[in-house]
A tleap script that builds the chain and sets N, CA, C and O, in Angstrom:
source leaprc.protein.ff14SB
mol = sequence {
  NMET SER SER ARG ALA LEU VAL LEU GLY GLY
  GLY GLY ARG GLU HIE ALA LEU ALA HIE ALA
  LEU ALA ARG SER ALA SER VAL SER GLU VAL
  LEU VAL ALA PRO GLY ASN GLY GLY CYS GLN
  GLY ASP ILE ASP GLY THR PRO ILE ARG ARG
  CYS ALA ILE ASN ARG LEU LYS PRO THR GLU
  VAL VAL ALA LEU ALA LYS ARG GLU GLU VAL
  CASP
}
set mol.1.N position { 6.018 120.467 114.348 }
set mol.1.CA position { 7.249 119.749 114.597 }
set mol.1.C position { 7.617 118.931 113.363 }
set mol.1.O position { 6.771 118.248 112.785 }
set mol.2.N position { 8.876 119.006 112.968 }
set mol.2.CA position { 9.318 118.287 111.781 }
set mol.2.C position { 9.992 116.986 112.173 }
set mol.2.O position { 10.624 116.876 113.223 }
set mol.3.N position { 9.839 116.012 111.303 }
set mol.3.CA position { 10.416 114.677 111.521 }
set mol.3.C position { 11.489 114.392 110.498 }
set mol.3.O position { 11.504 114.961 109.406 }
set mol.4.N position { 12.387 113.501 110.870 }
set mol.4.CA position { 13.392 112.993 109.939 }
set mol.4.C position { 12.981 111.572 109.604 }
set mol.4.O position { 12.732 110.765 110.499 }
set mol.5.N position { 12.908 111.265 108.313 }
set mol.5.CA position { 12.442 109.946 107.857 }
set mol.5.C position { 13.590 109.165 107.254 }
set mol.5.O position { 14.528 109.733 106.694 }
set mol.6.N position { 13.499 107.845 107.381 }
set mol.6.CA position { 14.500 106.926 106.811 }
set mol.6.C position { 13.768 105.945 105.893 }
set mol.6.O position { 12.825 105.273 106.312 }
set mol.7.N position { 14.208 105.876 104.657 }
set mol.7.CA position { 13.646 104.927 103.688 }
set mol.7.C position { 14.738 103.926 103.374 }
set mol.7.O position { 15.854 104.308 103.021 }
set mol.8.N position { 14.422 102.637 103.501 }
set mol.8.CA position { 15.398 101.594 103.199 }
set mol.8.C position { 15.137 100.992 101.825 }
set mol.8.O position { 14.019 100.567 101.536 }
set mol.9.N position { 16.146 100.953 100.988 }
set mol.9.CA position { 16.035 100.387 99.660 }
set mol.9.C position { 16.598 101.319 98.615 }
set mol.9.O position { 17.019 102.434 98.924 }
set mol.10.N position { 16.606 100.866 97.386 }
set mol.10.CA position { 17.181 101.670 96.328 }
set mol.10.C position { 16.465 101.573 95.011 }
set mol.10.O position { 16.995 101.980 93.977 }
set mol.11.N position { 15.263 101.037 95.035 }
set mol.11.CA position { 14.498 100.875 93.787 }
set mol.11.C position { 13.567 102.027 93.508 }
set mol.11.O position { 13.611 103.057 94.182 }
set mol.12.N position { 12.731 101.849 92.521 }
set mol.12.CA position { 11.784 102.872 92.112 }
set mol.12.C position { 10.737 103.209 93.152 }
set mol.12.O position { 10.354 104.369 93.309 }
set mol.13.N position { 10.274 102.189 93.864 }
set mol.13.CA position { 9.275 102.457 94.933 }
set mol.13.C position { 9.867 103.313 96.035 }
set mol.13.O position { 9.226 104.244 96.520 }
set mol.14.N position { 11.100 102.994 96.432 }
set mol.14.CA position { 11.761 103.765 97.475 }
set mol.14.C position { 12.029 105.195 97.003 }
set mol.14.O position { 11.895 106.144 97.775 }
set mol.15.N position { 12.401 105.340 95.752 }
set mol.15.CA position { 12.615 106.663 95.162 }
set mol.15.C position { 11.323 107.485 95.260 }
set mol.15.O position { 11.345 108.630 95.711 }
set mol.16.N position { 10.210 106.899 94.838 }
set mol.16.CA position { 8.924 107.602 94.882 }
set mol.16.C position { 8.515 107.924 96.314 }
set mol.16.O position { 8.005 109.011 96.584 }
set mol.17.N position { 8.734 106.990 97.228 }
set mol.17.CA position { 8.386 107.205 98.625 }
set mol.17.C position { 9.236 108.339 99.216 }
set mol.17.O position { 8.702 109.192 99.925 }
set mol.18.N position { 10.530 108.366 98.942 }
set mol.18.CA position { 11.400 109.433 99.448 }
set mol.18.C position { 10.937 110.794 98.936 }
set mol.18.O position { 10.916 111.765 99.692 }
set mol.19.N position { 10.570 110.871 97.664 }
set mol.19.CA position { 10.102 112.151 97.103 }
set mol.19.C position { 8.775 112.553 97.700 }
set mol.19.O position { 8.553 113.739 97.943 }
set mol.20.N position { 7.881 111.609 97.947 }
set mol.20.CA position { 6.589 111.920 98.573 }
set mol.20.C position { 6.798 112.418 100.001 }
set mol.20.O position { 6.176 113.396 100.416 }
set mol.21.N position { 7.670 111.751 100.750 }
set mol.21.CA position { 7.949 112.194 102.122 }
set mol.21.C position { 8.554 113.587 102.123 }
set mol.21.O position { 8.219 114.399 102.985 }
set mol.22.N position { 9.439 113.881 101.178 }
set mol.22.CA position { 10.100 115.179 101.128 }
set mol.22.C position { 9.096 116.305 100.851 }
set mol.22.O position { 9.336 117.451 101.230 }
set mol.23.N position { 7.993 115.990 100.204 }
set mol.23.CA position { 6.978 117.009 99.928 }
set mol.23.C position { 6.045 117.242 101.109 }
set mol.23.O position { 5.242 118.175 101.087 }
set mol.24.N position { 6.139 116.409 102.134 }
set mol.24.CA position { 5.287 116.553 103.302 }
set mol.24.C position { 5.776 117.723 104.185 }
set mol.24.O position { 6.975 117.875 104.416 }
set mol.25.N position { 4.860 118.514 104.654 }
set mol.25.CA position { 5.200 119.662 105.515 }
set mol.25.C position { 5.738 119.190 106.877 }
set mol.25.O position { 6.392 119.966 107.574 }
set mol.26.N position { 5.477 117.959 107.259 }
set mol.26.CA position { 5.906 117.466 108.569 }
set mol.26.C position { 7.259 116.766 108.531 }
set mol.26.O position { 7.714 116.256 109.554 }
set mol.27.N position { 7.913 116.732 107.365 }
set mol.27.CA position { 9.215 116.063 107.235 }
set mol.27.C position { 10.270 117.124 106.924 }
set mol.27.O position { 10.128 117.905 105.983 }
set mol.28.N position { 11.343 117.134 107.744 }
set mol.28.CA position { 12.414 118.113 107.555 }
set mol.28.C position { 13.573 117.570 106.742 }
set mol.28.O position { 14.297 118.339 106.109 }
set mol.29.N position { 13.764 116.234 106.748 }
set mol.29.CA position { 14.830 115.599 105.977 }
set mol.29.C position { 14.485 114.140 105.747 }
set mol.29.O position { 13.882 113.485 106.597 }
set mol.30.N position { 14.880 113.639 104.577 }
set mol.30.CA position { 14.672 112.215 104.250 }
set mol.30.C position { 16.026 111.594 104.001 }
set mol.30.O position { 16.812 112.088 103.192 }
set mol.31.N position { 16.294 110.504 104.702 }
set mol.31.CA position { 17.505 109.723 104.483 }
set mol.31.C position { 17.119 108.471 103.732 }
set mol.31.O position { 16.111 107.842 104.054 }
set mol.32.N position { 17.906 108.094 102.729 }
set mol.32.CA position { 17.645 106.905 101.941 }
set mol.32.C position { 18.878 106.015 102.007 }
set mol.32.O position { 19.996 106.461 101.748 }
set mol.33.N position { 18.657 104.739 102.360 }
set mol.33.CA position { 19.781 103.815 102.494 }
set mol.33.C position { 19.473 102.526 101.748 }
set mol.33.O position { 18.497 101.867 102.107 }
set mol.34.N position { 20.221 102.124 100.754 }
set mol.34.CA position { 21.348 102.862 100.223 }
set mol.34.C position { 20.933 103.895 99.164 }
set mol.34.O position { 21.738 104.743 98.778 }
set mol.35.N position { 19.699 103.825 98.702 }
set mol.35.CA position { 19.239 104.769 97.697 }
set mol.35.C position { 19.790 104.481 96.318 }
set mol.35.O position { 20.420 103.449 96.090 }
set mol.36.N position { 19.550 105.400 95.405 }
set mol.36.CA position { 20.093 105.322 94.047 }
set mol.36.C position { 20.433 106.738 93.609 }
set mol.36.O position { 20.213 107.691 94.356 }
set mol.37.N position { 20.959 106.880 92.420 }
set mol.37.CA position { 21.401 108.171 91.938 }
set mol.37.C position { 20.326 109.245 91.921 }
set mol.37.O position { 20.637 110.429 92.052 }
set mol.38.N position { 19.069 108.856 91.764 }
set mol.38.CA position { 17.982 109.827 91.748 }
set mol.38.C position { 17.457 110.184 93.123 }
set mol.38.O position { 16.642 111.096 93.263 }
set mol.39.N position { 17.917 109.472 94.134 }
set mol.39.CA position { 17.450 109.690 95.515 }
set mol.39.C position { 18.384 110.641 96.258 }
set mol.39.O position { 18.992 110.258 97.257 }
set mol.40.N position { 18.497 111.853 95.785 }
set mol.40.CA position { 19.296 112.834 96.503 }
set mol.40.C position { 18.933 114.213 96.008 }
set mol.40.O position { 18.334 114.349 94.941 }
set mol.41.N position { 19.278 115.222 96.749 }
set mol.41.CA position { 18.965 116.591 96.373 }
set mol.41.C position { 17.863 117.159 97.230 }
set mol.41.O position { 17.554 116.612 98.289 }
set mol.42.N position { 17.270 118.238 96.796 }
set mol.42.CA position { 16.190 118.904 97.533 }
set mol.42.C position { 14.886 118.816 96.764 }
set mol.42.O position { 14.855 118.960 95.542 }
set mol.43.N position { 13.808 118.578 97.502 }
set mol.43.CA position { 12.465 118.600 96.930 }
set mol.43.C position { 11.697 119.645 97.730 }
set mol.43.O position { 11.460 119.466 98.925 }
set mol.44.N position { 11.317 120.710 97.091 }
set mol.44.CA position { 10.586 121.795 97.751 }
set mol.44.C position { 11.292 122.251 99.032 }
set mol.44.O position { 10.631 122.567 100.021 }
set mol.45.N position { 12.625 122.286 99.021 }
set mol.45.CA position { 13.385 122.750 100.159 }
set mol.45.C position { 13.732 121.686 101.198 }
set mol.45.O position { 14.446 121.973 102.159 }
set mol.46.N position { 13.236 120.470 101.019 }
set mol.46.CA position { 13.525 119.371 101.954 }
set mol.46.C position { 14.622 118.505 101.371 }
set mol.46.O position { 14.474 117.972 100.271 }
set mol.47.N position { 15.736 118.356 102.103 }
set mol.47.CA position { 16.836 117.547 101.571 }
set mol.47.C position { 16.553 116.052 101.616 }
set mol.47.O position { 15.969 115.536 102.569 }
set mol.48.N position { 16.984 115.375 100.560 }
set mol.48.CA position { 17.009 113.907 100.505 }
set mol.48.C position { 18.481 113.533 100.413 }
set mol.48.O position { 19.196 113.971 99.511 }
set mol.49.N position { 18.923 112.708 101.373 }
set mol.49.CA position { 20.346 112.371 101.448 }
set mol.49.C position { 20.520 110.861 101.442 }
set mol.49.O position { 19.852 110.141 102.184 }
set mol.50.N position { 21.434 110.389 100.587 }
set mol.50.CA position { 21.762 108.963 100.541 }
set mol.50.C position { 22.752 108.608 101.640 }
set mol.50.O position { 23.630 109.405 101.973 }
set mol.51.N position { 22.613 107.430 102.196 }
set mol.51.CA position { 23.509 106.939 103.255 }
set mol.51.C position { 24.036 105.580 102.821 }
set mol.51.O position { 23.271 104.675 102.487 }
set mol.52.N position { 25.353 105.456 102.832 }
set mol.52.CA position { 25.996 104.228 102.370 }
set mol.52.C position { 26.078 103.207 103.499 }
set mol.52.O position { 27.067 103.153 104.230 }
set mol.53.N position { 25.025 102.395 103.634 }
set mol.53.CA position { 25.021 101.293 104.577 }
set mol.53.C position { 24.466 100.069 103.886 }
set mol.53.O position { 23.889 100.166 102.803 }
set mol.54.N position { 24.638 98.933 104.500 }
set mol.54.CA position { 24.036 97.702 103.984 }
set mol.54.C position { 22.694 97.560 104.689 }
set mol.54.O position { 22.649 97.230 105.875 }
set mol.55.N position { 21.623 97.800 103.987 }
set mol.55.CA position { 20.271 97.782 104.578 }
set mol.55.C position { 19.857 96.393 105.040 }
set mol.55.O position { 18.858 96.251 105.745 }
set mol.56.N position { 20.604 95.374 104.655 }
set mol.56.CA position { 20.285 94.005 105.073 }
set mol.56.C position { 20.972 93.635 106.392 }
set mol.56.O position { 20.794 92.527 106.898 }
set mol.57.N position { 21.742 94.548 106.935 }
set mol.57.CA position { 22.403 94.314 108.223 }
set mol.57.C position { 21.712 95.184 109.286 }
set mol.57.O position { 21.936 96.393 109.344 }
set mol.58.N position { 20.880 94.568 110.117 }
set mol.58.CA position { 20.121 95.333 111.109 }
set mol.58.C position { 20.985 96.216 112.009 }
set mol.58.O position { 20.560 97.311 112.379 }
set mol.59.N position { 22.168 95.773 112.362 }
set mol.59.CA position { 23.017 96.596 113.231 }
set mol.59.C position { 23.417 97.905 112.549 }
set mol.59.O position { 23.528 98.941 113.204 }
set mol.60.N position { 23.633 97.854 111.237 }
set mol.60.CA position { 23.973 99.084 110.492 }
set mol.60.C position { 22.770 100.012 110.415 }
set mol.60.O position { 22.918 101.227 110.542 }
set mol.61.N position { 21.594 99.460 110.209 }
set mol.61.CA position { 20.369 100.258 110.107 }
set mol.61.C position { 20.107 100.955 111.443 }
set mol.61.O position { 19.830 102.154 111.478 }
set mol.62.N position { 20.197 100.198 112.545 }
set mol.62.CA position { 19.951 100.775 113.865 }
set mol.62.C position { 20.985 101.849 114.190 }
set mol.62.O position { 20.635 102.908 114.711 }
set mol.63.N position { 22.247 101.584 113.887 }
set mol.63.CA position { 23.301 102.557 114.146 }
set mol.63.C position { 23.052 103.849 113.370 }
set mol.63.O position { 23.226 104.940 113.911 }
set mol.64.N position { 22.652 103.732 112.119 }
set mol.64.CA position { 22.349 104.913 111.297 }
set mol.64.C position { 21.172 105.683 111.904 }
set mol.64.O position { 21.238 106.902 112.062 }
set mol.65.N position { 20.114 104.977 112.237 }
set mol.65.CA position { 18.916 105.647 112.789 }
set mol.65.C position { 19.252 106.379 114.083 }
set mol.65.O position { 18.765 107.487 114.307 }
set mol.66.N position { 20.073 105.780 114.932 }
set mol.66.CA position { 20.465 106.437 116.185 }
set mol.66.C position { 21.371 107.633 115.922 }
set mol.66.O position { 21.171 108.711 116.482 }
set mol.67.N position { 22.371 107.431 115.063 }
set mol.67.CA position { 23.342 108.494 114.766 }
set mol.67.C position { 22.646 109.709 114.157 }
set mol.67.O position { 22.960 110.849 114.500 }
set mol.68.N position { 21.703 109.458 113.256 }
set mol.68.CA position { 21.030 110.533 112.543 }
set mol.68.C position { 19.772 111.030 113.249 }
set mol.68.O position { 19.111 111.953 112.772 }
set mol.69.N position { 19.442 110.417 114.385 }
set mol.69.CA position { 18.244 110.787 115.161 }
set mol.69.C position { 16.989 110.777 114.298 }
set mol.69.O position { 16.233 111.748 114.246 }
set mol.70.N position { 16.792 109.652 113.627 }
set mol.70.CA position { 15.642 109.453 112.757 }
set mol.70.C position { 14.386 109.262 113.610 }
set mol.70.O position { 14.411 108.567 114.626 }
set mol.71.N position { 13.302 109.882 113.187 }
set mol.71.CA position { 12.033 109.724 113.914 }
set mol.71.C position { 11.298 108.492 113.458 }
set mol.71.O position { 10.212 108.200 113.959 }
savepdb mol mol.pdb
quit
């Protein structure tokens, strides 16, 4: 079973975490909010997608997680 992951932030650590998650066989997609220019594309066939939200607003984070059915 594949999971969808959400990474909050836009720095180097978040970039590295998103890429590591994308390489996992148990992850089907990685969402990064807000991410940075390097946090998008495919890694070994797993998409990494940036989402334009304010990660400091809990209501936006929860709405994104529900809308995107993040695991």
